[in-house]
TORFIFI-425074 format. One line per field, with one value per atom (N, C-alpha, C): residue in three letters; x, y, z. Coordinates in steps of 0.05 Angstrom, whole numbers, plus 5000, padded with zeros to 4 digits. Layout:
<vexdos>
res = c(ALA/...)
u = c(X/...)
v = c(Y/...)
w = c(Z/...)
</vexdos>
This chain:
<vexdos>
res = c(MET/MET/MET/SER/SER/SER/ALA/ALA/ALA/GLN/GLN/GLN/ALA/ALA/ALA/PHE/PHE/PHE/PHE/PHE/PHE/ILE/ILE/ILE/VAL/VAL/VAL/SER/SER/SER/SER/SER/SER/GLY/GLY/GLY/ARG/ARG/ARG/SER/SER/SER/GLY/GLY/GLY/THR/THR/THR/ALA/ALA/ALA/MET/MET/MET/LEU/LEU/LEU/HIS/HIS/HIS/LYS/LYS/LYS/ALA/ALA/ALA/LEU/LEU/LEU/LEU/LEU/LEU/ALA/ALA/ALA/ALA/ALA/ALA/GLY/GLY/GLY/ASN/ASN/ASN/VAL/VAL/VAL/ASP/ASP/ASP/MET/MET/MET/HIS/HIS/HIS/HIS/HIS/HIS/GLU/GLU/GLU/TYR/TYR/TYR/MET/MET/MET/VAL/VAL/VAL/GLN/GLN/GLN/ILE/ILE/ILE/LEU/LEU/LEU/GLN/GLN/GLN/PRO/PRO/PRO/LEU/LEU/LEU/ALA/ALA/ALA/VAL/VAL/VAL/ARG/ARG/ARG/ARG/ARG/ARG/TYR/TYR/TYR/HIS/HIS/HIS/ASP/ASP/ASP/LEU/LEU/LEU/ILE/ILE/ILE/SER/SER/SER/HIS/HIS/HIS/ALA/ALA/ALA/GLU/GLU/GLU/ALA/ALA/ALA/LYS/LYS/LYS/GLU/GLU/GLU/VAL/VAL/VAL/LEU/LEU/LEU/SER/SER/SER/GLN/GLN/GLN/THR/THR/THR/HIS/HIS/HIS/GLY/GLY/GLY/ALA/ALA/ALA/ALA/ALA/ALA/VAL/VAL/VAL/HIS/HIS/HIS/TYR/TYR/TYR/CYS/CYS/CYS/GLU/GLU/GLU/LYS/LYS/LYS/GLU/GLU/GLU/PHE/PHE/PHE/TRP/TRP/TRP/GLY/GLY/GLY/ASP/ASP/ASP/SER/SER/SER/SER/SER/SER/ASN/ASN/ASN/LYS/LYS/LYS/LEU/LEU/LEU/SER/SER/SER/TRP/TRP/TRP/LEU/LEU/LEU/ILE/ILE/ILE/PRO/PRO/PRO/GLU/GLU/GLU/LEU/LEU/LEU/SER/SER/SER/THR/THR/THR/LEU/LEU/LEU/LEU/LEU/LEU/PRO/PRO/PRO/GLU/GLU/GLU/ALA/ALA/ALA/LYS/LYS/LYS/PHE/PHE/PHE/VAL/VAL/VAL/HIS/HIS/HIS/LEU/LEU/LEU/VAL/VAL/VAL/ARG/ARG/ARG/ASP/ASP/ASP/GLY/GLY/GLY/ARG/ARG/ARG/LYS/LYS/LYS/VAL/VAL/VAL/THR/THR/THR/GLY/GLY/GLY/SER/SER/SER/TYR/TYR/TYR/PHE/PHE/PHE/ARG/ARG/ARG/LYS/LYS/LYS/LEU/LEU/LEU/GLY/GLY/GLY/ALA/ALA/ALA/GLU/GLU/GLU/CYS/CYS/CYS/TYR/TYR/TYR/ASP/ASP/ASP/ASP/ASP/ASP/ARG/ARG/ARG/SER/SER/SER/SER/SER/SER/LEU/LEU/LEU/ILE/ILE/ILE/LEU/LEU/LEU/ALA/ALA/ALA/ARG/ARG/ARG/HIS/HIS/HIS/LEU/LEU/LEU/SER/SER/SER/ALA/ALA/ALA/PRO/PRO/PRO/GLY/GLY/GLY/HIS/HIS/HIS/VAL/VAL/VAL/PRO/PRO/PRO/PRO/PRO/PRO/PRO/PRO/PRO/PRO/PRO/PRO/PRO/PRO/PRO/GLU/GLU/GLU/LYS/LYS/LYS/GLN/GLN/GLN/TYR/TYR/TYR/TRP/TRP/TRP/TRP/TRP/TRP/PRO/PRO/PRO/GLN/GLN/GLN/ALA/ALA/ALA/LYS/LYS/LYS/SER/SER/SER/ASP/ASP/ASP/SER/SER/SER/PHE/PHE/PHE/TRP/TRP/TRP/GLY/GLY/GLY/ALA/ALA/ALA/ALA/ALA/ALA/PHE/PHE/PHE/GLY/GLY/GLY/HIS/HIS/HIS/PHE/PHE/PHE/SER/SER/SER/GLN/GLN/GLN/PHE/PHE/PHE/GLU/GLU/GLU/ARG/ARG/ARG/ILE/ILE/ILE/ALA/ALA/ALA/TRP/TRP/TRP/HIS/HIS/HIS/TRP/TRP/TRP/CYS/CYS/CYS/GLU/GLU/GLU/VAL/VAL/VAL/ASN/ASN/ASN/GLN/GLN/GLN/VAL/VAL/VAL/ILE/ILE/ILE/LEU/LEU/LEU/ASN/ASN/ASN/ALA/ALA/ALA/LEU/LEU/LEU/ALA/ALA/ALA/SER/SER/SER/LEU/LEU/LEU/PRO/PRO/PRO/ALA/ALA/ALA/ALA/ALA/ALA/ARG/ARG/ARG/HIS/HIS/HIS/HIS/HIS/HIS/PHE/PHE/PHE/VAL/VAL/VAL/ARG/ARG/ARG/LEU/LEU/LEU/GLU/GLU/GLU/ASP/ASP/ASP/ILE/ILE/ILE/HIS/HIS/HIS/ASP/ASP/ASP/THR/THR/THR/PRO/PRO/PRO/ASP/ASP/ASP/ALA/ALA/ALA/LEU/LEU/LEU/TYR/TYR/TYR/ALA/ALA/ALA/LEU/LEU/LEU/LEU/LEU/LEU/ASP/ASP/ASP/PHE/PHE/PHE/LEU/LEU/LEU/GLY/GLY/GLY/LEU/LEU/LEU/ARG/ARG/ARG/LYS/LYS/LYS/GLY/GLY/GLY/PRO/PRO/PRO/ASP/ASP/ASP/LEU/LEU/LEU/LEU/LEU/LEU/ALA/ALA/ALA/MET/MET/MET/PHE/PHE/PHE/GLN/GLN/GLN/ARG/ARG/ARG/PRO/PRO/PRO/HIS/HIS/HIS/ASN/ASN/ASN/VAL/VAL/VAL/ASN/ASN/ASN/ARG/ARG/ARG/PRO/PRO/PRO/GLU/GLU/GLU/ASP/ASP/ASP/GLN/GLN/GLN/LEU/LEU/LEU/LEU/LEU/LEU/ASN/ASN/ASN/PRO/PRO/PRO/GLU/GLU/GLU/GLU/GLU/GLU/ALA/ALA/ALA/ALA/ALA/ALA/ALA/ALA/ALA/PHE/PHE/PHE/THR/THR/THR/ARG/ARG/ARG/ILE/ILE/ILE/ALA/ALA/ALA/GLU/GLU/GLU/PRO/PRO/PRO/MET/MET/MET/MET/MET/MET/GLN/GLN/GLN/CYS/CYS/CYS/LEU/LEU/LEU/GLY/GLY/GLY/TYR/TYR/TYR/GLY/GLY/GLY/GLU/GLU/GLU/ARG/ARG/ARG/ALA/ALA/ALA/GLU/GLU/GLU/TYR/TYR/TYR/VAL/VAL/VAL/VAL/VAL/VAL/ASN/ASN/ASN/TYR/TYR/TYR)
u = c(9566/9539/9530/9503/9492/9477/9484/9473/9445/9431/9407/9415/9407/9415/9395/9404/9386/9400/9384/9395/9381/9397/9386/9387/9364/9362/9352/9363/9356/9365/9363/9373/9403/9414/9440/9437/9458/9457/9433/9425/9401/9406/9431/9438/9447/9454/9463/9489/9507/9533/9528/9511/9504/9491/9472/9458/9478/9496/9517/9532/9540/9556/9539/9514/9496/9490/9485/9478/9503/9526/9551/9555/9546/9549/9526/9507/9483/9486/9509/9512/9526/9516/9529/9524/9534/9528/9554/9556/9577/9565/9570/9556/9574/9563/9578/9564/9580/9569/9579/9560/9566/9586/9579/9596/9600/9625/9633/9622/9626/9613/9621/9646/9655/9643/9634/9619/9589/9579/9550/9539/9554/9543/9539/9559/9553/9532/9532/9511/9483/9480/9453/9444/9462/9454/9447/9464/9459/9432/9426/9400/9377/9379/9357/9351/9373/9369/9366/9362/9357/9379/9404/9427/9436/9426/9430/9404/9401/9377/9376/9352/9348/9367/9369/9385/9415/9424/9452/9459/9441/9447/9447/9428/9427/9452/9463/9488/9511/9513/9534/9530/9506/9500/9505/9501/9507/9537/9553/9582/9593/9577/9586/9570/9546/9530/9521/9514/9507/9529/9553/9576/9583/9582/9588/9569/9544/9524/9529/9534/9538/9561/9583/9607/9610/9590/9590/9590/9607/9609/9593/9579/9562/9532/9515/9487/9474/9483/9471/9492/9483/9500/9484/9495/9479/9496/9482/9495/9477/9488/9473/9483/9467/9478/9455/9458/9438/9440/9463/9467/9448/9441/9424/9395/9388/9361/9349/9367/9359/9359/9366/9370/9354/9333/9317/9304/9293/9281/9302/9326/9347/9355/9359/9367/9346/9321/9299/9295/9301/9299/9324/9347/9372/9373/9363/9363/9334/9318/9289/9282/9301/9295/9305/9318/9329/9308/9315/9297/9308/9290/9297/9286/9303/9295/9296/9274/9272/9277/9301/9308/9305/9290/9286/9294/9299/9305/9293/9286/9275/9291/9278/9291/9306/9298/9312/9340/9341/9367/9385/9373/9388/9400/9383/9392/9413/9408/9428/9454/9453/9477/9494/9480/9494/9507/9491/9499/9523/9522/9542/9567/9563/9585/9599/9586/9599/9610/9600/9611/9611/9635/9637/9633/9629/9625/9597/9579/9550/9537/9531/9515/9528/9555/9567/9562/9564/9557/9573/9600/9617/9611/9610/9605/9578/9558/9530/9528/9542/9542/9555/9578/9591/9573/9560/9542/9518/9507/9484/9491/9515/9523/9526/9536/9538/9510/9492/9465/9450/9455/9441/9450/9475/9486/9506/9496/9514/9531/9522/9537/9559/9559/9578/9595/9584/9599/9609/9635/9645/9635/9631/9622/9645/9637/9658/9670/9693/9704/9686/9690/9672/9677/9681/9684/9657/9654/9627/9615/9632/9620/9605/9612/9599/9573/9570/9548/9525/9508/9484/9461/9439/9417/9407/9397/9386/9357/9341/9313/9311/9295/9291/9275/9281/9270/9239/9227/9198/9185/9200/9189/9180/9167/9156/9177/9201/9222/9242/9236/9255/9265/9246/9253/9268/9262/9274/9301/9306/9329/9355/9358/9382/9389/9369/9372/9373/9372/9372/9400/9400/9425/9433/9457/9466/9446/9438/9419/9393/9383/9358/9361/9384/9389/9389/9400/9401/9373/9357/9330/9314/9318/9304/9313/9339/9349/9335/9332/9318/9290/9276/9249/9248/9265/9264/9273/9294/9304/9283/9270/9250/9226/9219/9196/9204/9228/9237/9236/9245/9244/9216/9198/9170/9157/9163/9151/9161/9187/9199/9190/9189/9181/9151/9135/9106/9100/9118/9113/9123/9135/9145/9125/9126/9109/9116/9096/9101/9122/9125/9144/9173/9177/9204/9214/9197/9207/9196/9211/9205/9212/9195/9199/9206/9226/9233/9245/9238/9250/9274/9295/9318/9311/9294/9287/9272/9257/9242/9262/9282/9302/9317/9322/9336/9318/9292/9274/9264/9262/9250/9262/9265/9275/9257/9231/9212/9219/9226/9232/9256/9277/9301/9295/9281/9275/9257/9238/9221/9238/9257/9275/9292/9303/9319/9302/9277/9259/9254/9250/9245/9268/9293/9316/9324/9314/9321/9347/9354/9379/9373/9394/9391/9385/9373/9367/9384/9388/9403/9407/9409/9413/9439/9459/9484/9479/9461/9455/9440/9422/9406/9424/9444/9462/9478/9482/9496/9482/9456/9441/9438/9451/9449/9470/9489/9509/9514/9513/9516/9543/9543/9567/9572/9595/9601/9599/9610/9607/9635/9640/9666/9667/9644/9643/9621/9628/9609/9595/9578/9562/9536/9516/9490/9477/9459/9444/9418/9399/9373/9377/9359/9359/9353/9367/9360/9334/9322/9296/9296/9317/9318/9319/9336/9338/9311/9299/9274/9252/9251/9231/9236/9262/9268/9262/9269/9263/9233/9218/9189/9177/9186/9175/9180/9202/9209/9199/9201/9199/9174/9157/9134/9117/9110/9094/9107/9133/9147/9149/9152/9153/9127/9104/9078/9076/9085/9084/9098/9122/9138/9133/9113/9106/9121/9133/9148/9133/9110/9097/9091/9085/9078/9101/9124/9146/9163/9172/9190/9218/9233/9261/9277/9296/9311/9340/9356/9384/9397/9417/9431/9451/9452/9472/9495/9520/9542/9557)
v = c(3285/3276/3254/3250/3229/3210/3184/3164/3155/3141/3127/3101/3098/3074/3052/3028/3005/2983/2966/2945/2918/2898/2870/2858/2853/2841/2813/2795/2767/2753/2726/2710/2704/2709/2699/2672/2663/2637/2636/2659/2660/2673/2675/2687/2715/2725/2753/2758/2739/2742/2742/2725/2723/2748/2758/2783/2806/2806/2827/2828/2805/2805/2814/2805/2812/2842/2853/2882/2899/2889/2903/2906/2886/2886/2900/2910/2922/2951/2962/2990/3008/3031/3052/3048/3026/3018/3013/3026/3019/2998/2973/2951/2936/2929/2916/2891/2873/2849/2850/2853/2855/2877/2901/2924/2929/2933/2939/2917/2892/2870/2869/2874/2872/2893/2915/2935/2928/2920/2917/2892/2870/2846/2849/2858/2863/2885/2905/2926/2915/2897/2885/2869/2853/2837/2855/2875/2893/2907/2915/2929/2910/2886/2866/2860/2859/2853/2878/2901/2926/2934/2927/2936/2964/2973/3001/3011/3037/3050/3053/3059/3066/3088/3109/3132/3125/3108/3100/3083/3064/3048/3065/3084/3101/3118/3127/3143/3127/3101/3084/3081/3076/3073/3098/3121/3146/3149/3137/3139/3117/3097/3076/3079/3069/3069/3097/3114/3141/3157/3154/3168/3157/3130/3118/3127/3128/3137/3166/3183/3211/3217/3202/3207/3189/3173/3156/3172/3164/3179/3165/3144/3131/3138/3130/3137/3121/3096/3078/3068/3064/3051/3029/3004/2982/2965/2952/2932/2908/2885/2860/2845/2846/2837/2828/2804/2795/2810/2823/2838/2862/2874/2897/2890/2864/2856/2864/2867/2874/2904/2920/2948/2965/2953/2967/2993/2993/3019/3041/3035/3055/3064/3045/3052/3068/3060/3073/3102/3108/3136/3152/3139/3152/3160/3142/3146/3143/3164/3162/3156/3157/3149/3121/3108/3082/3061/3041/3019/2993/2975/2949/2926/2906/2882/2859/2846/2823/2798/2787/2763/2739/2719/2695/2670/2649/2623/2602/2580/2557/2553/2554/2553/2527/2505/2480/2482/2496/2500/2519/2540/2560/2546/2532/2520/2499/2482/2462/2474/2496/2508/2520/2535/2546/2523/2503/2481/2466/2459/2442/2457/2482/2496/2517/2528/2548/2537/2514/2501/2520/2524/2539/2569/2578/2606/2615/2596/2603/2587/2599/2586/2561/2559/2537/2539/2516/2515/2534/2535/2551/2581/2590/2619/2627/2610/2616/2619/2602/2603/2629/2636/2661/2685/2687/2709/2709/2685/2682/2693/2687/2697/2728/2739/2768/2780/2769/2780/2779/2759/2756/2776/2786/2805/2823/2840/2856/2876/2883/2902/2889/2862/2848/2828/2817/2798/2812/2813/2828/2816/2833/2823/2808/2789/2776/2795/2787/2804/2805/2824/2828/2808/2783/2762/2750/2741/2733/2711/2692/2668/2675/2697/2703/2718/2733/2753/2743/2726/2717/2720/2733/2738/2712/2714/2691/2698/2677/2681/2696/2717/2733/2716/2721/2704/2705/2727/2729/2721/2710/2702/2673/2664/2637/2616/2619/2599/2607/2627/2637/2616/2601/2581/2557/2550/2527/2532/2558/2564/2555/2558/2550/2520/2504/2475/2467/2486/2480/2469/2452/2444/2466/2464/2484/2485/2462/2461/2476/2471/2484/2514/2523/2552/2564/2551/2562/2563/2542/2541/2564/2569/2591/2618/2621/2645/2651/2631/2635/2645/2634/2643/2672/2676/2702/2725/2722/2744/2751/2731/2737/2751/2743/2756/2785/2790/2817/2834/2823/2837/2844/2824/2828/2850/2850/2870/2898/2900/2926/2938/2921/2931/2937/2925/2930/2959/2971/2999/3020/3010/3028/3029/3051/3052/3029/3019/2997/3003/3028/3035/3032/3028/3026/2998/2978/2950/2931/2909/2890/2862/2842/2815/2797/2780/2761/2735/2713/2687/2681/2671/2663/2642/2623/2602/2614/2634/2647/2661/2674/2687/2667/2644/2622/2611/2609/2595/2612/2639/2655/2683/2694/2721/2742/2736/2756/2766/2747/2754/2773/2766/2784/2810/2810/2835/2853/2842/2858/2871/2856/2867/2890/2886/2907/2932/2928/2950/2966/2951/2964/2981/2972/2987/3008/3006/3025/3018/2992/2984/2970/2967/2956/2926/2916/2888/2876/2850/2837/2807/2791/2762/2755/2772/2766/2766/2782/2783/2757/2749/2725/2701/2700/2676/2673/2694/2692/2675/2672/2657/2627/2619/2591/2574/2587/2572/2586/2571/2584/2598/2619/2634/2632/2642/2642/2615/2595/2567/2557/2553/2542/2512/2499/2470/2464/2458/2454/2427/2425/2400/2407/2391/2396/2370/2370/2346/2354/2336/2340/2338/2350/2346/2317/2306/2279/2279/2256/2255/2270/2267/2281/2311/2320/2349/2360/2345/2354/2357/2338/2340/2364/2369/2392/2418/2419/2443/2449/2428/2432/2441/2430/2438/2468/2478/2506/2525/2516/2535/2532/2513/2508/2533/2549/2573/2593/2597/2615/2604/2578/2565/2571/2569/2574/2604/2621/2650/2659/2647/2656/2640/2622/2609/2583/2571/2546/2521/2525/2504/2479/2483/2461/2453/2465/2459/2437/2418/2397/2408/2398/2407/2397/2414/2408/2406/2393/2391/2410/2426/2445/2430/2435/2422/2442/2434/2452/2445)
w = c(5744/5737/5755/5757/5773/5755/5757/5740/5749/5731/5739/5753/5778/5793/5792/5792/5795/5811/5823/5841/5835/5832/5829/5857/5868/5895/5893/5910/5909/5934/5934/5956/5951/5928/5920/5908/5893/5879/5860/5850/5833/5806/5799/5773/5775/5799/5802/5788/5788/5774/5744/5735/5707/5697/5713/5705/5706/5724/5725/5699/5688/5663/5639/5639/5617/5617/5640/5641/5636/5644/5638/5608/5593/5564/5550/5565/5553/5545/5551/5542/5562/5566/5581/5611/5622/5650/5665/5689/5708/5727/5721/5734/5754/5777/5798/5808/5820/5833/5862/5881/5909/5915/5907/5912/5942/5950/5977/5997/5989/6003/6033/6039/6067/6085/6073/6088/6089/6065/6062/6076/6076/6088/6118/6134/6162/6166/6149/6152/6149/6129/6124/6148/6160/6183/6207/6211/6234/6231/6206/6202/6205/6195/6197/6227/6243/6271/6289/6276/6290/6309/6301/6317/6309/6286/6277/6266/6265/6256/6226/6216/6188/6180/6196/6190/6189/6207/6208/6184/6177/6153/6128/6126/6103/6100/6122/6121/6110/6118/6107/6077/6069/6040/6025/6037/6023/6017/6035/6031/6012/6006/5987/5961/5961/5937/5928/5947/5940/5927/5938/5927/5899/5896/5871/5849/5855/5835/5828/5848/5844/5825/5828/5812/5788/5783/5759/5733/5714/5689/5666/5673/5654/5659/5641/5644/5666/5670/5690/5709/5734/5754/5768/5768/5779/5797/5816/5834/5835/5830/5832/5857/5878/5904/5923/5933/5953/5979/5984/6009/6011/5988/5987/5992/5991/5994/6021/6041/6068/6072/6052/6055/6035/6025/6004/6015/6039/6048/6049/6058/6059/6031/6013/5986/5972/5976/5961/5969/5994/6003/5997/5998/5991/5962/5945/5916/5906/5908/5903/5874/5855/5828/5821/5840/5835/5830/5813/5807/5819/5824/5837/5820/5816/5803/5823/5828/5846/5830/5831/5816/5834/5825/5841/5825/5840/5829/5847/5836/5851/5877/5899/5925/5930/5917/5919/5907/5884/5871/5886/5897/5913/5938/5952/5977/5972/5952/5945/5936/5921/5911/5934/5952/5975/5992/5997/6015/6004/5978/5967/5957/5949/5935/5952/5972/5989/6015/6024/6047/6072/6083/6108/6104/6079/6074/6080/6085/6088/6109/6132/6153/6165/6165/6179/6209/6223/6251/6268/6264/6281/6277/6252/6247/6256/6252/6260/6290/6305/6334/6344/6331/6339/6335/6312/6307/6326/6331/6349/6377/6387/6413/6413/6391/6389/6388/6372/6369/6396/6412/6437/6458/6455/6475/6461/6442/6426/6442/6466/6482/6498/6499/6515/6499/6478/6461/6436/6432/6408/6382/6362/6336/6322/6305/6289/6268/6256/6236/6211/6193/6170/6147/6154/6134/6128/6103/6094/6110/6120/6132/6158/6171/6196/6194/6173/6172/6154/6164/6151/6171/6164/6183/6195/6219/6234/6242/6246/6253/6279/6280/6304/6325/6350/6371/6372/6363/6364/6337/6318/6293/6293/6272/6271/6276/6264/6267/6289/6304/6324/6344/6355/6375/6363/6338/6326/6313/6306/6289/6302/6328/6341/6339/6332/6328/6299/6281/6253/6244/6224/6211/6192/6181/6161/6138/6128/6105/6112/6136/6144/6147/6157/6159/6131/6112/6085/6073/6077/6067/6080/6106/6119/6106/6100/6088/6062/6045/6019/6023/6042/6048/6059/6079/6093/6075/6060/6044/6022/6011/5991/6004/6028/6042/6048/6057/6063/6037/6015/5989/5982/5983/5975/5993/6019/6037/6030/6025/6020/5993/5973/5946/5945/5961/5961/5969/5983/5991/5971/5949/5928/5905/5890/5865/5846/5832/5814/5793/5785/5765/5774/5800/5810/5815/5811/5815/5795/5791/5770/5781/5776/5785/5762/5765/5744/5756/5744/5751/5733/5745/5729/5708/5715/5696/5672/5676/5654/5635/5647/5630/5613/5625/5610/5588/5593/5574/5551/5555/5534/5532/5509/5506/5519/5521/5530/5558/5576/5604/5606/5592/5592/5579/5557/5543/5560/5574/5592/5614/5624/5645/5633/5610/5597/5591/5582/5577/5603/5625/5651/5659/5655/5662/5642/5618/5597/5583/5582/5570/5543/5527/5500/5501/5480/5478/5455/5456/5435/5441/5420/5423/5438/5437/5451/5481/5491/5519/5527/5511/5517/5518/5500/5499/5525/5540/5565/5586/5583/5603/5596/5575/5567/5581/5595/5610/5637/5659/5685/5688/5705/5712/5742/5751/5780/5792/5779/5788/5795/5821/5829/5828/5827/5823/5802/5777/5756/5757/5778/5781/5795/5792/5804/5809/5829/5835/5848/5847/5861/5891/5906/5935/5941/5961/5969/5985/5991/6004/6031/6047/6073/6069/6050/6044/6033/6015/6003/6024/6044/6065/6083/6089/6106/6092/6066/6051/6049/6043/6041/6067/6089/6115/6121/6112/6117/6095/6071/6048/6030/6036/6017/6013/6034/6029/6010/6013/5995/5967/5964/5938/5923/5937/5925/5918/5936/5932/5907/5902/5880/5854/5854/5830/5824/5844/5840/5852/5863/5877/5861/5835/5818/5799/5802/5784/5795/5778/5786/5789/5808/5810/5785/5776/5752/5759/5741/5744/5724/5733/5715/5699/5673/5656/5650/5657/5653/5628)
</vexdos>
């Protein structure tokens, strides 16, 4: 049998692990978090930087996600993964009935979480330089191994931040990532019928049952207070601490991310501290 597929796409650090657990408990779902990540993360970067074609990326996805959906024995098959955010056109044509949930979180919290909690796993100087050298001469400089720290998209040379990106700090690279991945998601989903995609903020799921229940209705999954309770305490936290951006970080984030903050409805919201 072939299941109904759905994908939670986001920047990461936005509640994807939490939503994975909640949807896994929602019923007849084969639910995953970053399925086949060592294949998908390099694939996503290569596709974003046009090192492989749409058809090539789609073929890899057919061997991973397509095969998993085809052989799934449950009614639904889902993957909650920021890696898929860069591959929506390929997924949407490979699985024409699949649905997409665009999950967002305040970019200040996402950037701070990546920066303070993942350390060298995300946009560190050494790994970013290694990938940059490969991207500049892919036919001559060997690619890095498929470990997560190496494979994070970088600003294209002809983009707005292209000239500045090579001089960005780790924090600035992460802030750019939050903006760019959400823009890529918005652009990709805009080309799909409205019935195939749904937008939700993590903060709204935390604050009211309505946001979570609307999401579950969109996916066709069961509702219940037990699922809502899962969002009252953070998941996937290797360091249970949180803090506001310091003035220097806040200024850097605003310089890079203010337009996307406005676009996603966070422009007038004060930054909050997560209580663990």
